[in-house]
Steps between C-alpha positions, in 0.01 A plus 500: 500500500749756414775626729674175613858586584756377244845386589764300309364146490183615684132467386347734249152624486249416239480844338442867564151632613287714281143634565275467204150604410287523173512828324198550271584661163345829406152458357438643145259790465143410525307548180148653490234267635351439156832334383445184701702282257802736524483494887480118509795472253713740725420309814565164345826617346640656816816344636478309824632639819878432546675458828732768624789371713683717751837414677442465875781494757456204733531534876768307681262248647579131434228379263377155586284300266365829318353424153671655194175685431262650760188675372239672708260793547669831571410636852654824618566494878317743735699688623697526172838425679360232723667666794182499712211267568374356172145595452437287191630157619197315357579643154873407527432138572611286200590790280817691418563798723647832354674706758671840476858474642623725763277432800587574861500137595807278448481308167485154648219607728305621199551170325394295807184717517418428139586124526258478807230661272543210262635669180631295216759755403641845588587772255668802655498808290735802505323838498827689473809444284757269663815469294746444780577153633584641845135595534376165393736314740440726813119568498395162587413315171803281524497450879297190506770278657452236233191371661298249293173601338265319270369793296682740263597846645632752253556863441400709187694821430322826461523460137310181496278585785370804315409273212318270741303783655422646153385159352300390819491132413257303704739191497876475482757218484832474670711270287858387461674557161829374393762592244356620160145518645622745764719690252196582291334701778776696674520872438779757595323573823565146606877511452612603859314235701476253217865446479516406868189281470621316187839437656345347815275296282792369296337619174814583299306570187276755663796659678697550171188646343450741781862609482453575125198730544577858414396715793694806395444765766339259737670219716747297299612475139733223398448464120580869443768528750769644270803624686328655790666388828169517695348245269799272533473523874131409479598192299766405767232524766267263308793269435572484865145427581473215244835355637373499845164345419616243236860447617619544139579771245270484201479861403766645262580851407404574140781582257615856515391566848762578759494328835568680830 
C-alpha cells in the first residue's frame, strides 16, 4: 500500500492512501411533537451519510500483502504519542490506532510497539502545521529503513487531523485511490506532500492534477505562474523530481511561461 519507491522500469504502487469515514448530513429542524407526519417525512427524506476522504502520506515501510481497503474501529493510543508503555493494549488489539506524531521515542520503535499490540492499521496525526519537507524527512516518519509490514501506516496533516478530531468517527478506513478517484478528494493543503507521494506511486494523472491546483499564497502554484521567476523555479524543481522518479520528462511548460 502506498509509498513504494518508483524508478524507471521499476514497480509502481497500487494507489495513494486516503483515510475515510462517514459524515452524517445536518439534520433538519425538528418540528413540534404534534406534527408527527412532518417529522417522519423529514427523517425519511434526509440524505444518507457520505464518505469523507482525506489524503494521507504513507510511511516509507515496504508494504507486504496489505489490502487495498482496511477498515476498523478507531482507538486513540494512551499515551497519545505512544512514547510510553501502552495502557490500552487490549483496546488496540484488532483495531486501527490513532497516534499523535512527535513522541520522544524513535518512530520505528513506536511502530514496533503498536504492531506488538496487534493493531490492523496506524494513523499518525499532526497536531501542528508541518509544511516543510525537511521536517518530515528528519523527524523519524521516513526512517523506517524500508522494513516490511503487513498493515497500512499513514500520516494525516493537521488540516485533515482536525477534521478527524471534530467528526469523531467510531470507524475509519484506510484505502488506496488511483487517478481520477484520488483527484476528486485532494485539496490545496495536500499539494506539498501529495506531489511527492503521487510521483513515487507513479500516478501521473494525480501528479498533474496536484500541480494545477491554485494554492496562491501557500506552497506552490503552477497554473497561475505567469512570469514570476520563483514559480518557474518551483516548476523546475517538480520537473527534476519527476525525471528522477520516472526516468523521463513528461511535464511541459505552458505557453507563455518562461523557463529558467
